[in-house]
N, C-alpha and C positions, 0 to 999 in steps of 0.2 A: 018170624020177620024181625029184622034188626031195626030198632027205632032210634038209632043214633042220628044226631044232626049232621055229622061230618063223616065222609067216607073213610073207612078204616082199611089200611093195607097190611097184608101179612109181611112178616120179616123174620129173620133169623140172624141177628147181628150180636157179637159179643160186646159187653159193656162192663164198666165198673159202676157199682151201685153203692152209694154211701147213705146209710140211715142216719139222719141228722138228729141231734138232741144232746142231752147231757153227756152221753158217751157215744161218740160217733163210731160207726162200724162200717167198714168197706167190704163188699162181697162181689164175687164175680157173678155175672148174670147174662141173660140173653134177652134182646128185644124180640117179642113174638108178633106184635102188631103196633101200628101207630096211626094217628090221625092228626088233624090240625091242633086239637086241644087235649089229646090223651095218648097214653102209651101203655102197652101191656108188656110185662116183664116176667121172666122166670128167674127166681133167685134161690139160694141155698137155705135160707131161714125165713121165718114169718116176719112180716112188718106190720106194726099196729096201724089200724085204720085211723086216718087223720094225721099220721106222722109225716114229716117233711123228708124228702128224698132228693139226693143229687145223683144224676146219671151222667157219666162221662163216656162219650161215644165218638171215636175219631177226633175231629176238631170241633166237637159240639159239646156244650154243657147245658143240661136240662135240669130245672128245678120243678118239683111237683109235690102233690099231696096224695097219699095212699087213699084210694076210694074203696078198694076191696082187697082181700087176701084170702086165698083158699089153697088147701093142699092139692098138689097135682103130682102123684107118684112120690119121688123122693125130693121134689122141689116145691116151691110155693109160687103160685101165679098171683101177681099183684097188678092192679090197675092204678095208674097215676093220672090225676088231672093236672095238666101242665100249667105252671104259673109263669115261668120265665124260660127263655131259651137264648143262648149265645152261640152263634155259629162262627166258624173260622177262628177259633180261639188261638190257634197257633199264630195266625197273622196278627191278631190283636195283641198277643204277647210280644211279638217282634216290634210292633208299632210303639207299644208302651216303653219297651227298652230303649228304642231310638229316641223317644221324647225325653225320657229320664236322663239319658246320656247327654242330650243337648242342654238340659237345665243344670246338671251337676257342675260343668265348668263355669257357668255364669255365677253360681253361688260361691264357688271357690275364689273368683276374682273380685267379687264385691266385698268391700270392707264391712264388717259388722258395725252396728250402731255403738257398741261398747268400745270400739277401737278408735276413739277420737282424740 
């Protein structure tokens, strides 16, 4: 019996997984399952328990902490407890560019305090 608090759904989606730390390393991976607060991944290399991980999936950015890591064939199954999630990152990027483009002309036309 599964004692998880949230329903977990199976998946098989390709992702980019970045192991964060002193030396960041990006790997190809696959999402195997997900829930409201966690995600299961298959990656090419082991990830230390407790390490921070960034997952890029379509227009979604997930940040989490490794809860477990176990060998599974030629891959490693890791479980992440999700800390933060950003959805529609492509749209957020377009909005940020639009806002920055609006601010930049205003800065160029305003005299600096040094030019009096």
